[in-house]
C-alpha positions as semicolon CSV with decimal commas, in nm:
position;residue;x (nm);y (nm);z (nm)
1;M;0,801;6,930;-2,938
2;M;0,572;6,955;-2,632
3;W;0,609;6,586;-2,544
4;Y;0,984;6,615;-2,578
5;V;0,999;6,910;-2,338
6;M;0,774;6,735;-2,086
7;R;0,988;6,421;-2,089
8;R;1,300;6,626;-2,030
9;I;1,134;6,804;-1,737
10;I;1,020;6,474;-1,580
11;L;1,364;6,322;-1,624
12;L;1,528;6,628;-1,471
13;L;1,297;6,621;-1,169
14;W;1,360;6,248;-1,120
15;M;1,736;6,292;-1,142
16;T;1,725;6,580;-0,897
17;G;1,517;6,382;-0,645
18;A;1,733;6,073;-0,679
19;A;2,050;6,273;-0,634
20;A;1,913;6,444;-0,324
21;F;1,806;6,111;-0,178
22;A;2,143;5,954;-0,249
23;Q;2,320;6,239;-0,073
24;V;2,131;6,196;0,255
25;S;2,095;5,815;0,264
26;T;2,346;5,575;0,415
27;P;2,523;5,356;0,159
28;L;2,386;5,002;0,143
29;V;2,666;4,756;0,216
30;L;2,638;4,406;0,073
31;D;2,753;4,228;0,391
32;S;2,482;4,396;0,600
33;L;2,216;4,291;0,348
34;V;2,342;3,932;0,358
35;T;2,324;3,936;0,739
36;E;1,970;4,074;0,727
37;A;1,861;3,807;0,480
38;L;2,007;3,528;0,694
39;R;1,818;3,668;0,992
40;N;1,478;3,735;0,831
41;N;1,430;3,523;0,518
42;P;1,118;3,301;0,559
43;D;1,248;3,019;0,337
44;L;1,563;2,990;0,546
45;Q;1,363;2,993;0,868
46;A;1,137;2,720;0,728
47;A;1,440;2,506;0,641
48;Q;1,577;2,557;0,991
49;S;1,244;2,449;1,141
50;R;1,244;2,133;0,927
51;W;1,593;2,054;1,053
52;K;1,492;2,103;1,417
53;A;1,181;1,891;1,362
54;S;1,398;1,609;1,225
55;L;1,614;1,627;1,540
56;A;1,302;1,583;1,751
57;R;1,217;1,263;1,560
58;I;1,541;1,086;1,667
59;P;1,439;0,994;2,025
60;Q;1,091;0,901;1,900
61;A;1,237;0,651;1,654
62;G;1,437;0,474;1,925
63;A;1,155;0,454;2,179
64;L;0,955;0,141;2,259
65;P;0,592;0,121;2,145
66;D;0,347;0,263;2,397
67;P;0,223;0,004;2,648
68;V;-0,144;-0,093;2,648
69;V;-0,338;-0,091;2,976
70;S;-0,666;-0,279;2,982
71;F;-0,935;-0,347;3,242
72;N;-1,113;-0,682;3,199
73;L;-1,411;-0,847;3,361
74;L;-1,371;-1,225;3,346
75;N;-1,626;-1,506;3,386
76;A;-1,912;-1,301;3,525
77;P;-2,240;-1,501;3,549
78;V;-2,492;-1,352;3,310
79;S;-2,783;-1,451;3,530
80;T;-2,689;-1,228;3,824
81;F;-2,362;-1,056;3,732
82;A;-2,261;-1,110;4,093
83;F;-1,890;-1,106;4,168
84;D;-1,919;-1,344;4,465
85;Q;-2,122;-1,619;4,299
86;E;-1,863;-1,807;4,088
87;A;-1,504;-1,892;4,181
88;M;-1,360;-1,783;3,840
89;T;-1,523;-1,440;3,835
90;Q;-1,263;-1,171;3,865
91;K;-1,183;-0,810;3,787
92;Q;-0,854;-0,793;3,599
93;L;-0,605;-0,514;3,531
94;A;-0,353;-0,592;3,253
95;V;-0,051;-0,418;3,102
96;T;0,088;-0,523;2,761
97;Q;0,423;-0,412;2,621
98;Q;0,555;-0,492;2,272
99;F;0,931;-0,540;2,223
100;P;1,078;-0,520;1,870
101;F;1,349;-0,774;1,791
102;P;1,687;-0,656;1,930
103;G;1,856;-0,410;1,695
104;K;1,542;-0,277;1,525
105;L;1,504;0,029;1,745
106;G;1,873;0,113;1,704
107;L;1,840;0,097;1,326
108;K;1,529;0,318;1,334
109;E;1,721;0,570;1,541
110;N;2,013;0,556;1,296
111;I;1,772;0,625;1,009
112;A;1,628;0,925;1,193
113;E;1,977;1,058;1,266
114;A;2,080;1,027;0,901
115;Q;1,761;1,208;0,797
116;A;1,841;1,484;1,047
117;V;2,190;1,518;0,899
118;S;2,030;1,546;0,555
119;Q;1,789;1,815;0,677
120;Q;2,078;2,008;0,832
121;A;2,269;1,994;0,504
122;Q;1,958;2,108;0,315
123;Y;1,926;2,400;0,557
124;L;2,288;2,496;0,488
125;E;2,222;2,462;0,114
126;V;1,924;2,698;0,138
127;Q;2,145;2,937;0,334
128;N;2,415;2,929;0,065
129;Q;2,160;2,977;-0,211
130;L;2,009;3,271;-0,023
131;V;2,350;3,440;0,008
132;K;2,408;3,374;-0,361
133;Q;2,074;3,528;-0,462
134;V;2,126;3,834;-0,241
135;K;2,470;3,893;-0,390
136;L;2,356;3,841;-0,750
137;T;2,062;4,075;-0,704
138;F;2,282;4,334;-0,538
139;Y;2,534;4,313;-0,823
140;N;2,253;4,348;-1,077
141;L;2,125;4,656;-0,896
142;Y;2,477;4,796;-0,892
143;L;2,513;4,730;-1,265
144;I;2,177;4,896;-1,338
145;D;2,274;5,202;-1,132
146;K;2,602;5,232;-1,323
147;S;2,412;5,191;-1,650
148;I;2,174;5,466;-1,543
149;E;2,468;5,693;-1,468
150;T;2,608;5,625;-1,815
151;V;2,270;5,689;-1,978
152;E;2,238;6,015;-1,782
153;K;2,579;6,133;-1,900
154;N;2,498;6,039;-2,260
155;T;2,157;6,206;-2,228
156;R;2,312;6,533;-2,112
157;A;2,564;6,515;-2,396
158;M;2,289;6,445;-2,647
159;E;2,082;6,734;-2,510
160;E;2,377;6,963;-2,577
161;F;2,410;6,816;-2,925
162;V;2,038;6,878;-2,988
163;K;2,077;7,240;-2,877
164;I;2,374;7,283;-3,108
165;A;2,185;7,124;-3,400
166;E;1,879;7,341;-3,336
167;T;2,095;7,655;-3,310
168;R;2,280;7,575;-3,632
169;Y;1,951;7,505;-3,807
170;S;1,796;7,829;-3,679
171;V;2,079;8,038;-3,827
172;G;2,080;7,846;-4,153
173;K;2,405;7,659;-4,099
174;G;2,258;7,315;-4,028
175;L;2,011;7,066;-4,172
176;Q;1,672;6,982;-4,032
177;Q;1,749;6,611;-4,065
178;D;2,044;6,654;-3,824
179;V;1,805;6,802;-3,569
180;L;1,560;6,517;-3,618
181;R;1,833;6,253;-3,587
182;A;1,956;6,411;-3,266
183;Q;1,603;6,426;-3,123
184;V;1,538;6,061;-3,217
185;E;1,863;5,952;-3,053
186;L;1,776;6,152;-2,742
187;S;1,434;5,987;-2,735
188;R;1,600;5,646;-2,752
189;M;1,816;5,733;-2,454
190;L;1,512;5,846;-2,259
191;D;1,340;5,519;-2,345
192;K;1,650;5,329;-2,234
193;R;1,636;5,515;-1,904
194;I;1,272;5,416;-1,856
195;Q;1,358;5,052;-1,928
196;L;1,643;5,062;-1,677
197;D;1,411;5,215;-1,416
198;K;1,160;4,934;-1,466
199;K;1,434;4,673;-1,448
200;R;1,562;4,832;-1,131
201;E;1,216;4,818;-0,975
202;T;1,206;4,445;-1,048
203;M;1,549;4,383;-0,896
204;E;1,462;4,602;-0,599
205;A;1,145;4,404;-0,533
206;R;1,338;4,078;-0,566
207;L;1,601;4,186;-0,313
208;N;1,334;4,313;-0,074
209;T;1,164;3,974;-0,096
210;L;1,488;3,799;-0,005
211;L;1,526;4,038;0,290
212;N;1,161;3,988;0,393
213;R;1,095;4,360;0,350
214;P;0,797;4,522;0,177
215;T;0,862;4,496;-0,195
216;S;0,827;4,872;-0,239
217;S;1,099;4,958;0,016
218;P;1,361;5,184;-0,151
219;L;1,710;5,045;-0,200
220;R;1,925;5,335;-0,311
221;N;2,283;5,454;-0,282
222;L;2,453;5,115;-0,305
223;A;2,803;5,108;-0,163
224;E;3,084;5,099;-0,416
225;L;3,227;4,758;-0,498
226;E;3,595;4,674;-0,496
227;Y;3,768;4,449;-0,744
228;M;3,880;4,120;-0,593
229;P;4,108;3,892;-0,796
230;F;3,998;3,531;-0,838
231;S;4,275;3,273;-0,851
232;K;4,096;2,939;-0,812
233;T;4,124;2,690;-1,096
234;L;3,841;2,468;-1,214
235;P;3,983;2,146;-1,059
236;E;4,025;2,329;-0,728
237;L;3,664;2,446;-0,742
238;Q;3,541;2,096;-0,820
239;K;3,738;1,957;-0,527
240;L;3,595;2,221;-0,294
241;A;3,243;2,144;-0,414
242;D;3,288;1,770;-0,359
243;E;3,416;1,828;-0,008
244;H;3,199;2,113;0,116
245;R;2,881;2,150;-0,091
246;P;2,589;2,097;0,151
247;L;2,370;1,959;-0,128
248;L;2,610;1,669;-0,179
249;S;2,630;1,615;0,198
250;A;2,252;1,596;0,209
251;W;2,246;1,324;-0,057
252;K;2,524;1,133;0,120
253;A;2,311;1,134;0,435
254;V;2,011;1,009;0,235
255;I;2,227;0,724;0,103
256;Q;2,327;0,636;0,460
257;S;1,963;0,646;0,565
258;N;1,871;0,404;0,288
259;R;2,153;0,167;0,389
260;E;2,005;0,155;0,738
261;K;1,658;0,098;0,591
262;V;1,788;-0,208;0,406
263;R;1,934;-0,345;0,730
264;L;1,606;-0,276;0,908
265;A;1,407;-0,452;0,635
266;K;1,628;-0,760;0,678
267;K;1,564;-0,746;1,053
268;D;1,191;-0,783;0,982
269;Y;1,257;-1,152;0,912
270;Y;1,296;-1,187;1,289
271;P;0,993;-1,184;1,520
272;D;0,882;-0,913;1,761
273;F;0,778;-1,003;2,114
274;G;0,498;-0,910;2,348
275;L;0,469;-0,937;2,727
276;T;0,146;-0,908;2,925
277;L;0,110;-0,894;3,302
278;A;-0,237;-0,908;3,453
279;Y;-0,366;-0,891;3,810
280;G;-0,708;-1,047;3,875
281;Q;-0,901;-0,959;4,190
282;R;-1,168;-1,202;4,320
283;E;-1,437;-1,160;4,585
284;V;-1,496;-1,402;4,871
285;L;-1,778;-1,631;4,757
286;Q;-2,122;-1,641;4,912
287;N;-2,031;-1,975;5,072
288;S;-1,725;-1,807;5,234
289;L;-1,482;-1,997;5,011
290;G;-1,230;-1,869;4,755
291;G;-1,137;-1,506;4,722
292;A;-0,770;-1,554;4,627
293;D;-0,639;-1,308;4,368
294;F;-0,464;-1,419;4,046
295;L;-0,149;-1,302;3,873
296;T;-0,130;-1,381;3,500
297;A;0,168;-1,349;3,264
298;K;0,162;-1,395;2,887
299;F;0,450;-1,399;2,639
300;S;0,368;-1,364;2,267
301;V;0,574;-1,382;1,948
302;K;0,485;-1,210;1,621
303;V;0,569;-1,470;1,356
304;P;0,664;-1,339;1,007
305;L;0,469;-1,622;0,847
306;Y;0,416;-1,459;0,507
307;F;0,776;-1,346;0,462
308;W;0,787;-1,426;0,089
309;R;0,516;-1,164;0,024
310;K;0,603;-0,904;0,288
311;Q;0,952;-0,911;0,434
312;R;1,126;-1,032;0,117
313;K;0,952;-0,769;-0,096
314;K;1,032;-0,505;0,164
315;V;1,401;-0,589;0,134
316;E;1,379;-0,566;-0,247
317;E;1,201;-0,232;-0,222
318;T;1,459;-0,078;0,011
319;Q;1,751;-0,209;-0,194
320;L;1,608;-0,055;-0,511
321;S;1,543;0,271;-0,328
322;K;1,904;0,275;-0,209
323;K;2,026;0,218;-0,565
324;S;1,802;0,496;-0,693
325;V;1,939;0,741;-0,434
326;Q;2,299;0,646;-0,520
327;E;2,235;0,712;-0,890
328;K;2,069;1,042;-0,804
329;Y;2,373;1,140;-0,597
330;L;2,601;1,078;-0,896
331;Q;2,371;1,291;-1,112
332;V;2,378;1,577;-0,859
333;Q;2,757;1,545;-0,832
334;N;2,793;1,564;-1,211
């Protein structure tokens, strides 16, 4: 009987402390917890940073390649390395700029924009999932608290039943097996209370994680919930999901990005261009002749000579990728 008495004392102390805490603490409102999670959750902040990073890639994608500046020494005599010995010796400063075929930079920028739209939709999806998880965890905590209240009421009733059974047995009006049954049932209720406490600790830690709080932070005295009728039909819900679900919007943006990639791959059949401007400075020769400076211009074309192994296969690759993304979108939609 000693263990039974000790468990009852521990349970009574816990119930007293919890009741006192609940009386002085402010009720936890679901909306405030959702707001806190949206403000502090690390996963959501990471998704937002990925979205902002994708926005920063848009102007990069549409920019020209960086120019190349070179300094050249031309036709220097190896015997003396004198700049005023030979007429063709010169010091040259050159600038080279590559120009992709018209339309390529625009397509690259379109791809980056579609990827940014996808990242934004993924950020909104993470946000929705976070709100969902906060609400589900809150509801589970609420359910556990109500279950604990029920177990406490049943425990008090069973304690009274045990007292009655023990009293009847002590005066010879009851059976010992009735006392034992009552004690076993009371023990089961105490075990149920311990299980609920452990389950509550798990849910509490999960909600604290979503809120970016220490996992051991207490979450007590949840505000009462109100019943809200739900009138949406399944077809209405499916229509809303098709129109507004960020996950589907993200995949639509990926499909658009792959369409632009196919167009860009077809553009690779056309050549890119290069332009070089160089200024060559010459010294007056030892015989007092020469000394005129030179201006040099060079125009180059990048010829897609091996198109059947590179550009054609690139088009095939991007077309298959686009088809794969379209099939994946249908799977996500289903």
